[in-house]
C-alpha positions as CSV (number, residue, x, y, z in Angstrom):
1,X,7.9,-33.6,-59.9
2,X,7.3,-34.8,-56.4
3,X,10.6,-33.1,-55.3
4,X,9.6,-29.8,-56.9
5,X,6.2,-29.9,-55.2
6,X,7.8,-30.5,-51.8
7,X,10.3,-27.8,-52.5
8,X,7.5,-25.3,-53.5
9,X,5.5,-26.2,-50.4
10,X,8.5,-25.7,-48.2
11,X,9.2,-22.3,-49.7
12,X,5.5,-21.3,-49.1
13,X,5.8,-22.4,-45.5
14,X,9.0,-20.5,-45.0
15,X,7.3,-17.4,-46.5
16,X,4.3,-17.8,-44.3
17,X,6.5,-18.2,-41.2
18,X,8.4,-15.0,-42.1
19,X,5.2,-13.1,-42.7
20,X,3.7,-14.5,-39.5
21,X,6.9,-13.6,-37.6
22,X,6.6,-10.0,-38.8
23,X,2.9,-9.9,-37.9
24,X,3.6,-11.3,-34.5
25,X,6.4,-8.8,-34.0
26,X,4.1,-6.0,-35.0
27,X,1.3,-7.2,-32.7
28,X,3.7,-7.7,-29.9
29,X,4.9,-4.1,-30.4
30,X,1.3,-2.9,-30.3
31,X,0.7,-4.8,-27.1
32,X,3.9,-3.3,-25.5
33,X,2.8,0.2,-26.6
34,X,-0.7,-0.3,-25.2
35,X,0.8,-1.7,-22.0
36,X,3.2,1.2,-21.7
37,X,0.3,3.6,-22.2
38,X,-1.9,1.8,-19.7
39,X,1.0,1.8,-17.1
40,X,1.6,5.5,-17.7
41,X,-2.1,6.2,-17.2
42,X,-2.2,4.0,-14.1
43,X,0.9,5.7,-12.7
44,X,-0.7,9.2,-13.3
45,X,-3.9,8.1,-11.6
46,X,-1.9,6.6,-8.7
47,X,0.0,9.9,-8.3
48,X,-3.2,11.9,-8.3
49,X,-4.8,9.7,-5.7
50,X,-1.8,10.2,-3.5
51,X,-2.0,13.9,-4.0
52,X,-5.7,13.8,-3.1
53,X,-4.7,12.3,0.2
54,X,-2.0,15.0,0.8
55,X,-4.4,17.8,0.0
56,X,-7.1,16.1,2.0
57,X,-4.8,16.0,5.0
58,X,-4.3,19.8,4.7
59,X,-8.1,20.1,5.4
60,X,-7.6,18.2,8.7
61,X,-4.5,20.3,9.6
62,X,-6.4,23.5,9.1
63,X,-8.9,22.4,11.8
64,X,-6.3,20.8,14.1
65,X,-4.2,24.0,14.3
66,X,-7.1,26.1,15.3
67,X,-8.3,23.5,17.8
68,X,-4.9,23.2,19.4
69,X,-4.5,27.0,19.7
70,X,-7.9,27.2,21.4
71,X,-7.2,24.3,23.8
72,X,-3.8,25.7,24.7
73,X,-5.4,29.1,25.3
74,X,-8.0,27.6,27.5
75,X,-5.3,25.7,29.3
76,X,-6.8,22.3,28.6
77,X,-4.4,19.5,27.6
78,X,-1.9,22.4,27.3
79,X,1.3,20.4,26.8
80,X,-0.2,18.0,24.2
81,X,-2.0,20.8,22.4
82,X,1.2,22.9,22.1
83,X,3.2,20.0,20.8
84,X,0.5,19.0,18.4
85,X,0.2,22.6,17.2
86,X,3.9,22.9,16.4
87,X,3.9,19.6,14.6
88,X,0.7,20.4,12.6
89,X,2.2,23.7,11.5
90,X,5.3,22.0,10.2
91,X,3.2,19.3,8.4
92,X,1.0,21.9,6.8
93,X,4.0,23.7,5.3
94,X,5.8,20.5,4.2
95,X,2.6,19.1,2.6
96,X,2.0,22.4,0.8
97,X,5.5,22.2,-0.7
98,X,4.8,18.7,-2.0
99,X,1.6,20.0,-3.7
100,X,3.3,23.0,-5.2
101,X,6.1,20.9,-6.6
102,X,3.8,18.1,-7.9
103,X,0.9,20.1,-9.5
104,X,1.2,21.9,-12.9
105,X,-2.4,22.8,-13.4
106,X,-2.5,26.7,-13.6
107,X,-5.8,27.1,-11.8
108,X,-4.8,24.8,-8.9
109,X,-1.4,26.5,-8.7
110,X,-3.0,29.9,-8.4
111,X,-5.2,28.6,-5.6
112,X,-2.1,27.1,-3.8
113,X,-0.5,30.6,-4.0
114,X,-3.5,31.9,-2.0
115,X,-3.3,29.1,0.4
116,X,0.4,29.8,1.0
117,X,-0.4,33.5,1.9
118,X,-3.2,32.3,4.2
119,X,-0.9,29.8,5.9
120,X,1.6,32.5,6.7
121,X,-1.1,34.5,8.5
122,X,-2.3,31.3,10.1
123,X,1.2,30.5,11.5
124,X,1.7,34.0,12.7
125,X,-1.7,34.1,14.5
126,X,-1.1,30.6,16.0
127,X,2.1,31.9,17.7
128,X,0.3,34.9,19.2
129,X,-0.8,34.9,22.9
130,X,-4.4,33.7,23.4
131,X,-7.2,36.3,23.3
132,X,-10.8,36.2,22.2
133,X,-10.0,38.4,19.2
134,X,-7.1,36.0,18.1
135,X,-9.4,33.0,18.7
136,X,-12.0,34.5,16.3
137,X,-9.3,35.3,13.8
138,X,-7.8,31.8,13.9
139,X,-11.2,30.4,13.4
140,X,-11.8,32.5,10.4
141,X,-8.3,31.7,8.9
142,X,-9.0,28.0,9.5
143,X,-12.2,28.3,7.4
144,X,-10.3,30.0,4.6
145,X,-7.6,27.3,4.7
146,X,-10.2,24.6,4.7
147,X,-12.1,26.1,1.7
148,X,-8.8,26.4,-0.3
149,X,-7.7,22.8,0.5
150,X,-11.2,21.5,-0.3
151,X,-11.0,23.2,-3.7
152,X,-7.6,21.5,-4.4
153,X,-9.1,18.1,-3.4
154,X,-12.1,18.6,-5.8
155,X,-9.8,19.8,-8.6
156,X,-7.5,16.8,-8.3
157,X,-10.5,14.4,-8.2
158,X,-11.7,15.9,-11.5
159,X,-8.3,15.4,-13.0
160,X,-8.1,11.8,-11.8
161,X,-11.5,11.0,-13.4
162,X,-11.8,7.8,-11.5
163,X,-14.7,7.1,-9.2
164,X,-12.4,5.5,-6.6
165,X,-10.7,8.8,-6.0
166,X,-14.0,10.1,-4.4
167,X,-13.7,7.4,-1.8
168,X,-10.2,8.6,-0.9
169,X,-11.4,12.1,-0.7
170,X,-14.4,11.1,1.4
171,X,-12.4,9.0,3.9
172,X,-9.8,11.8,4.2
173,X,-12.6,14.3,4.9
174,X,-13.5,12.3,8.0
175,X,-10.2,13.2,9.6
176,X,-11.0,16.9,9.1
177,X,-14.5,16.5,10.5
178,X,-13.2,14.9,13.7
179,X,-10.9,17.8,14.3
180,X,-13.6,20.3,13.3
181,X,-15.9,18.9,15.9
182,X,-13.2,19.4,18.6
183,X,-12.4,22.9,17.2
184,X,-16.0,24.2,17.6
185,X,-16.5,22.4,20.9
186,X,-13.6,24.2,22.5
187,X,-14.4,27.5,20.7
188,X,-17.7,27.6,22.4
189,X,-16.1,26.9,25.8
190,X,-13.5,29.6,25.0
191,X,-16.3,32.2,24.7
192,X,-17.3,32.2,21.1
193,X,-20.9,31.3,22.0
194,X,-22.8,32.3,18.9
195,X,-25.3,30.3,16.9
196,X,-22.8,29.7,14.1
197,X,-20.5,27.8,16.5
198,X,-23.3,25.4,17.6
199,X,-24.6,25.0,14.0
200,X,-21.2,24.2,12.6
201,X,-20.6,21.6,15.3
202,X,-23.9,19.9,14.7
203,X,-23.4,20.0,11.0
204,X,-20.0,18.4,11.3
205,X,-21.4,15.6,13.5
206,X,-24.2,14.9,11.0
207,X,-21.8,14.9,8.0
208,X,-19.4,12.6,9.7
209,X,-22.2,10.1,10.6
210,X,-23.6,10.1,7.0
211,X,-20.1,9.7,5.5
212,X,-19.2,7.0,7.9
213,X,-22.3,5.0,7.0
214,X,-21.5,5.4,3.4
215,X,-17.9,4.1,3.8
216,X,-19.2,1.2,5.8
217,X,-21.3,0.1,2.9
218,X,-18.6,0.5,0.2
219,X,-18.4,-2.7,-1.7
220,X,-14.7,-2.6,-2.4
221,X,-13.7,-2.4,1.3
222,X,-11.0,-5.0,2.3
223,X,-11.5,-6.9,5.6
224,X,-8.8,-4.7,7.2
225,X,-10.7,-1.5,6.1
226,X,-14.0,-3.0,7.5
227,X,-12.3,-3.9,10.8
228,X,-11.0,-0.4,11.3
229,X,-14.3,1.2,10.3
230,X,-16.1,-1.1,12.8
231,X,-13.7,0.1,15.5
232,X,-14.6,3.7,14.7
233,X,-18.3,2.8,14.6
234,X,-18.2,1.4,18.1
235,X,-16.5,4.5,19.5
236,X,-18.6,7.0,17.5
237,X,-21.9,5.5,18.7
238,X,-20.9,6.5,22.2
239,X,-19.0,9.8,21.8
240,X,-21.1,11.7,19.3
241,X,-23.7,12.4,22.0
242,X,-20.9,14.2,24.0
243,X,-20.1,16.4,21.0
244,X,-23.8,17.4,20.6
245,X,-23.8,18.7,24.2
246,X,-21.6,21.6,23.1
247,X,-23.7,24.1,25.0
248,X,-23.5,22.1,28.2
249,X,-19.8,21.6,27.9
250,X,-17.8,20.0,30.7
251,X,-16.0,17.3,28.7
252,X,-13.1,19.0,26.8
253,X,-10.5,16.3,27.5
254,X,-12.8,13.5,26.4
255,X,-13.6,15.5,23.2
256,X,-9.9,16.2,22.6
257,X,-8.8,12.6,23.0
258,X,-11.6,10.9,21.2
259,X,-11.5,13.1,18.2
260,X,-7.8,12.6,18.0
261,X,-8.3,8.9,18.2
262,X,-10.9,9.0,15.4
263,X,-8.6,11.2,13.3
264,X,-5.8,8.7,13.7
265,X,-7.9,5.7,12.7
266,X,-9.4,7.5,9.7
267,X,-5.9,8.4,8.6
268,X,-5.1,4.7,8.6
269,X,-8.3,3.9,6.7
270,X,-7.5,6.6,4.1
271,X,-4.0,5.2,3.5
272,X,-5.6,1.8,2.9
273,X,-7.9,3.2,0.4
274,X,-5.0,5.0,-1.4
275,X,-3.2,1.6,-1.6
276,X,-6.4,-0.1,-2.8
277,X,-7.0,2.3,-5.6
278,X,-3.5,2.8,-6.9
């Protein structure tokens, strides 16, 4: 009787172990499936955040190309402006290709088709000899390119649906604003001395200041991000006053070099945010 009892208990234990094994296998499979889904979602978000950076850089390039055309036309920092202009045009077209090949959303693709047409006009005008009419045209084209690129950035942020993507977009926008400041500064010196030029310059300075303060207070900043933002902060507190003296002028080289320096540093900060939020 004792042997039969032991035998029955043993069979029950074996059955429980088999059933448990099946349950564990099923649970493990569920976990693997969930992990795969999470990884896929994470990967998609990471890709979108990177594309936000690419599209955001297009905003900056739209302003840099116009700025370089105006600087070269005014024969200020001519060699550097011409080299930067050629490089920026190539980067604009290369980045556009990446966006077209990576984005499937019909609405965004339609907008990218418009941006492509505008970029062709942009490139053609940038190669034309300097004149006041061409200067005004390239300013107008740079605004169209900026608006189109901003729309792509906003659409990608909506697709990403993560709050962190807004930080990447905000940091990337600082690059554009620095170049925009230089663009309007030299445009005024080049002869486009209307109220809009002055207003756009002052608005860009204010927006940069507000966004910079917001980024400085971001709780997820790494020590390296804070270090780089502090470097920009020290420089900005000195140079922004030069920019606001647009009507007085007289400092085109300082404006060119300091805005390029800020753009470079903000590009580094943006890349750090991309890595942080992958």
